[in-house]
C-alpha positions as CSV (number, residue, x, y, z in Angstrom):
1,M,-67.6,47.5,-22.8
2,S,-71.0,47.0,-24.4
3,A,-71.1,45.8,-28.1
4,G,-67.3,45.8,-28.2
5,L,-66.5,49.2,-26.8
6,S,-63.1,48.8,-25.2
7,G,-61.9,50.2,-21.9
8,S,-59.2,52.2,-23.8
9,T,-61.7,53.8,-26.0
10,I,-63.7,54.9,-22.9
11,A,-60.5,56.2,-21.3
12,D,-59.6,58.2,-24.3
13,A,-63.1,59.7,-24.5
14,V,-63.2,60.6,-20.8
15,R,-59.8,62.2,-21.2
16,L,-61.2,64.4,-23.9
17,A,-64.4,65.1,-22.0
18,A,-62.3,66.4,-19.2
19,R,-61.1,69.3,-21.4
20,A,-64.6,70.8,-21.0
21,P,-64.8,74.2,-19.3
22,S,-65.8,74.4,-15.7
23,L,-66.2,77.2,-13.2
24,H,-62.7,78.3,-12.3
25,N,-61.4,75.0,-13.7
26,S,-62.9,73.1,-10.8
27,Q,-63.6,70.0,-12.9
28,P,-66.5,68.8,-10.7
29,W,-67.1,65.5,-12.5
30,R,-66.4,61.8,-12.0
31,W,-67.0,58.9,-14.4
32,Q,-67.6,55.3,-13.4
33,S,-67.7,52.3,-15.7
34,D,-69.0,48.8,-14.9
35,G,-68.3,47.2,-18.3
36,E,-71.8,47.9,-19.6
37,V,-72.7,51.4,-18.6
38,L,-70.6,54.6,-18.1
39,R,-72.0,56.7,-15.3
40,L,-71.5,60.4,-14.7
41,F,-71.5,61.9,-11.2
42,A,-71.1,65.4,-9.9
43,V,-68.5,65.9,-7.2
44,P,-69.9,68.4,-4.7
45,E,-66.5,68.6,-3.0
46,R,-65.4,70.6,-6.0
47,M,-68.3,72.9,-6.0
48,L,-67.6,76.6,-5.2
49,T,-69.9,77.0,-2.3
50,T,-69.9,80.9,-2.2
51,T,-69.9,81.6,-6.0
52,D,-72.3,78.7,-6.8
53,P,-74.1,77.8,-3.6
54,G,-76.9,75.9,-5.4
55,G,-74.6,73.9,-7.6
56,R,-76.2,75.2,-10.8
57,Q,-72.8,75.9,-12.4
58,M,-71.4,72.6,-11.2
59,L,-74.2,70.9,-13.2
60,I,-73.6,73.1,-16.3
61,S,-69.9,72.2,-16.1
62,C,-70.8,68.5,-16.0
63,G,-73.2,68.9,-18.9
64,A,-70.4,70.4,-21.0
65,G,-68.3,67.4,-20.1
66,L,-71.2,65.1,-21.2
67,D,-71.4,66.7,-24.6
68,H,-67.6,66.6,-25.0
69,L,-67.8,62.9,-24.3
70,R,-70.5,62.6,-27.0
71,A,-68.2,64.4,-29.5
72,A,-65.2,62.2,-28.6
73,L,-67.1,59.0,-29.0
74,A,-68.7,60.0,-32.2
75,A,-65.2,60.4,-33.7
76,A,-64.4,56.9,-32.5
77,G,-67.5,55.5,-34.2
78,W,-70.0,55.3,-31.3
79,S,-73.3,57.0,-30.6
80,L,-74.7,57.6,-27.1
81,A,-78.0,56.9,-25.3
82,V,-78.2,59.0,-22.2
83,A,-80.5,58.5,-19.2
84,R,-80.3,61.7,-17.1
85,F,-80.8,61.6,-13.4
86,P,-81.5,57.8,-13.3
87,D,-81.4,57.5,-9.5
88,P,-83.9,59.7,-7.6
89,N,-82.1,58.9,-4.3
90,N,-78.7,60.2,-5.5
91,K,-78.8,63.7,-6.9
92,A,-75.1,63.6,-7.8
93,H,-75.8,60.7,-10.2
94,L,-76.3,62.7,-13.3
95,A,-76.4,60.2,-16.2
96,D,-76.1,56.6,-17.3
97,I,-74.7,56.2,-20.8
98,T,-74.8,53.3,-23.1
99,F,-73.4,53.0,-26.6
100,E,-74.2,51.8,-30.1
101,R,-72.0,51.5,-33.2
102,S,-72.4,54.4,-35.6
103,P,-73.0,53.5,-39.2
104,I,-70.3,55.9,-40.3
105,V,-67.8,58.4,-38.9
106,T,-67.9,61.6,-40.8
107,D,-65.2,64.2,-41.3
108,A,-67.3,66.5,-39.3
109,D,-67.3,64.0,-36.4
110,R,-63.5,63.9,-36.4
111,A,-63.2,67.7,-36.7
112,R,-65.5,68.3,-33.8
113,A,-63.5,66.0,-31.5
114,E,-60.2,67.6,-32.7
115,A,-61.7,71.0,-31.7
116,I,-61.9,69.8,-28.1
117,D,-58.1,70.0,-27.7
118,R,-57.9,73.4,-29.5
119,R,-60.6,75.1,-27.5
120,Y,-59.7,77.1,-24.4
121,T,-61.2,80.0,-22.5
122,D,-59.7,83.3,-23.7
123,R,-60.2,86.3,-21.5
124,L,-58.6,88.8,-23.8
125,P,-60.6,91.2,-26.0
126,F,-61.8,89.7,-29.3
127,G,-62.1,91.2,-32.8
128,P,-65.4,91.0,-34.7
129,P,-65.8,87.3,-35.8
130,P,-65.1,87.2,-39.6
131,G,-67.7,85.4,-41.7
132,W,-70.3,85.5,-38.9
133,S,-73.3,85.8,-41.3
134,E,-72.2,82.5,-42.9
135,F,-71.5,80.8,-39.6
136,E,-74.7,81.8,-37.8
137,P,-77.0,79.3,-39.7
138,V,-74.4,76.6,-39.0
139,L,-74.5,77.4,-35.3
140,R,-78.3,77.5,-35.2
141,A,-78.5,74.1,-36.8
142,A,-76.0,72.7,-34.4
143,T,-77.8,74.1,-31.4
144,D,-81.4,73.3,-32.4
145,S,-83.1,71.9,-29.3
146,A,-86.7,71.6,-28.0
147,D,-85.7,72.4,-24.4
148,T,-82.6,74.7,-24.6
149,T,-82.3,77.9,-26.6
150,V,-79.3,79.9,-27.9
151,E,-79.9,83.5,-28.5
152,I,-77.4,85.9,-30.1
153,L,-77.6,89.3,-28.5
154,P,-77.6,92.4,-30.7
155,E,-74.6,94.7,-30.3
156,E,-76.8,97.5,-28.9
157,S,-77.5,95.2,-25.8
158,H,-73.8,95.1,-24.8
159,P,-74.0,98.2,-22.6
160,A,-76.8,96.5,-20.7
161,L,-74.5,93.5,-20.2
162,A,-71.8,95.8,-18.9
163,H,-74.3,97.3,-16.5
164,A,-75.2,93.7,-15.4
165,T,-71.5,93.0,-14.8
166,R,-71.2,96.1,-12.6
167,L,-74.3,94.9,-10.7
168,T,-72.6,91.6,-10.0
169,G,-69.4,93.4,-8.9
170,A,-71.4,95.8,-6.6
171,R,-73.3,92.9,-5.0
172,R,-70.0,91.2,-4.2
173,R,-67.8,94.1,-3.4
174,Y,-67.7,93.4,0.4
175,D,-68.3,89.6,0.2
176,S,-65.1,88.4,1.8
177,N,-66.0,84.8,1.3
178,Y,-66.5,85.3,-2.4
179,H,-63.2,87.1,-2.8
180,A,-61.4,84.5,-0.7
181,E,-62.8,81.7,-2.9
182,L,-62.0,83.6,-6.1
183,H,-58.4,84.1,-5.1
184,W,-58.1,80.5,-4.0
185,W,-59.1,79.2,-7.4
186,T,-57.3,81.8,-9.6
187,G,-53.7,82.7,-10.2
188,H,-52.2,79.4,-9.3
189,V,-52.9,75.7,-9.8
190,I,-54.1,73.5,-6.9
191,G,-53.7,69.7,-7.6
192,A,-54.3,70.3,-11.4
193,T,-57.4,72.4,-10.8
194,G,-57.8,76.2,-10.8
195,V,-56.9,79.0,-13.2
196,P,-53.2,79.4,-13.8
197,K,-51.6,82.8,-13.6
198,S,-50.8,82.6,-17.4
199,S,-54.6,82.6,-18.1
200,L,-55.2,85.9,-16.3
201,V,-55.0,89.3,-18.0
202,S,-53.4,92.6,-17.3
203,P,-55.3,95.6,-15.9
204,R,-55.4,97.2,-19.3
205,E,-56.7,94.1,-21.0
206,H,-59.3,93.6,-18.3
207,Q,-60.7,97.1,-18.9
208,Q,-61.0,96.3,-22.6
209,V,-63.6,93.6,-21.8
210,E,-66.4,95.4,-20.0
211,I,-68.5,92.3,-19.6
212,G,-65.9,90.0,-18.1
213,R,-65.7,88.7,-14.6
214,R,-63.4,90.8,-12.4
215,F,-60.6,88.3,-11.8
216,P,-57.3,89.0,-10.1
217,V,-55.0,90.6,-12.7
218,T,-51.4,90.1,-13.7
219,S,-48.8,92.9,-13.4
220,S,-49.1,95.5,-16.1
221,D,-45.8,94.5,-17.7
222,T,-47.0,91.0,-18.5
223,A,-49.7,91.9,-21.0
224,H,-50.4,89.2,-23.6
225,T,-50.8,91.6,-26.5
226,G,-49.5,94.9,-27.6
227,E,-53.0,96.0,-28.8
228,N,-55.1,98.6,-27.1
229,S,-58.6,98.0,-28.4
230,S,-62.1,97.3,-27.0
231,D,-63.8,93.9,-27.2
232,H,-65.9,93.3,-30.3
233,A,-67.1,89.8,-29.5
234,V,-70.5,88.5,-30.4
235,V,-72.4,87.5,-27.2
236,L,-74.6,84.4,-27.0
237,V,-77.0,83.4,-24.2
238,V,-77.9,79.7,-23.4
239,S,-81.3,79.6,-21.7
240,T,-83.9,77.1,-20.5
241,A,-87.6,77.3,-19.7
242,G,-87.0,76.4,-16.0
243,D,-84.3,76.1,-13.4
244,S,-84.3,72.4,-12.6
245,P,-81.1,70.3,-12.3
246,A,-82.0,68.5,-15.6
247,E,-82.2,71.9,-17.3
248,H,-78.9,73.0,-15.9
249,L,-77.3,69.8,-17.2
250,R,-78.8,70.4,-20.6
251,A,-77.6,74.0,-20.6
252,G,-74.1,72.7,-20.2
253,E,-74.5,70.3,-23.1
254,M,-75.7,73.2,-25.2
255,L,-72.8,75.4,-24.1
256,S,-70.4,72.7,-25.3
257,A,-72.0,72.6,-28.7
258,V,-71.7,76.4,-29.0
259,L,-68.0,76.4,-28.0
260,L,-67.0,73.5,-30.2
261,E,-68.8,74.8,-33.3
262,S,-67.2,78.2,-32.7
263,T,-63.8,76.7,-32.3
264,L,-64.3,74.7,-35.5
265,A,-65.0,78.0,-37.3
266,G,-61.7,79.4,-36.0
267,Y,-63.2,81.7,-33.3
268,A,-62.0,82.4,-29.8
269,T,-64.5,81.8,-27.0
270,C,-65.0,82.7,-23.4
271,P,-67.9,81.4,-21.2
272,L,-69.4,84.1,-18.9
273,T,-70.8,82.7,-15.7
274,H,-70.9,85.8,-13.4
275,L,-73.8,87.4,-15.3
276,T,-76.3,84.8,-14.0
277,E,-74.8,84.3,-10.5
278,V,-76.7,87.0,-8.6
279,P,-80.4,87.8,-9.0
280,E,-80.0,91.4,-10.1
281,S,-77.7,90.7,-13.0
282,R,-79.6,87.6,-14.1
283,R,-82.8,89.7,-14.2
284,A,-80.9,92.3,-16.3
285,V,-79.9,89.6,-18.8
286,R,-83.4,88.1,-18.9
287,Q,-84.7,91.4,-20.0
288,L,-82.6,91.1,-23.2
289,I,-84.0,87.7,-24.2
290,D,-87.3,85.8,-24.7
291,G,-89.1,86.6,-21.4
292,N,-90.3,83.0,-21.1
293,Q,-86.7,81.8,-20.8
294,L,-84.2,81.8,-17.9
295,P,-80.6,82.7,-18.9
296,Q,-78.2,80.0,-17.6
297,I,-74.8,81.0,-19.1
298,L,-73.4,83.4,-21.7
299,A,-70.4,83.2,-24.0
300,R,-68.3,85.6,-25.9
301,V,-67.3,84.6,-29.5
302,G,-64.9,86.5,-31.8
303,A,-61.7,86.7,-33.8
304,P,-58.8,85.4,-31.8
305,P,-56.6,88.2,-30.3
306,Q,-53.0,88.6,-31.6
307,R,-50.7,87.2,-29.0
308,D,-47.1,87.8,-28.2
309,R,-46.8,84.2,-27.1
310,P,-49.1,81.1,-27.3
311,P,-51.4,80.4,-24.3
312,E,-50.3,77.9,-21.7
313,R,-52.5,74.7,-21.6
314,T,-54.8,74.8,-18.6
315,P,-54.1,71.7,-16.5
316,R,-56.6,68.9,-15.9
317,L,-56.9,66.2,-13.3
318,P,-55.3,62.9,-14.1
319,L,-57.5,60.2,-15.5
320,T,-57.1,58.1,-12.3
321,E,-58.9,60.8,-10.4
322,I,-61.9,61.1,-12.7
323,L,-62.5,57.6,-14.0
324,S,-63.0,54.5,-12.0
325,D,-63.9,50.9,-12.6
326,A,-67.1,50.0,-10.7
327,K,-66.3,46.3,-10.8
328,S,-63.1,46.7,-8.9
329,R,-65.0,48.5,-6.1
330,N,-67.2,45.5,-5.4
């Protein structure tokens, strides 16, 4: 690889990048290396056509993977130069990535990469995040961007988010295609994709999180915790000025930064995609933020719930299905 970057380093970084969150664990990314450039492609075949008909969340997922790759390679001593959407004739070609040696690998670089393996989407109710006032400036510094914003919603806005969640549910109550797609991707694993049953919550736990997507639930006797409390998470919104594919990709990169910094701080996290999927709920969220911005994705952040058992690791596609050698294809 360029300037001495080995194929094994790329493989290790892509393996970590694949731990990024994606809509229903669809993992809609593919990487290709030609020995000089690492290319990122979206995989439309893994797009959820009813839930995400325009592919916006597919691009957000790929953006999260791109930032995870950045974190993984920083810990290995490499910095990235990213050319986004380099081929106007191929909309699925999201980025070309080249590399330079970093002058130093910091402890923070290593810790951020280690956080990738610790992070997971937790749908249980959270406690208030301890030390939030000290963490908030750290988060703002880590998410400072000219084209993507992160806003922390005040607690008094949470009832409006619950209302937006109900709007989404009402809009899709009789959408059989949506429910068929949701049940296809959740409650079991299909070829190392999808949300396993162990990641779903009980009916009681679902009711405790008023702003969560209405997933299929487990039986009431398989609750993860013995607690009976409401959700006290902080809610963040990642927004952009427009709704272009490039901005969707950037929003995913910013979501990754939010999740990894929060994981480093010891918090649990849960991305919320349903609140921007239908126009009515997205408008409701937009009324809570800077009116010049478009909400792309939200996230809950809070104290990890007390569990009766550790969560099962969500599966990922094998490296052979997401990373290929362009030279061997010629």
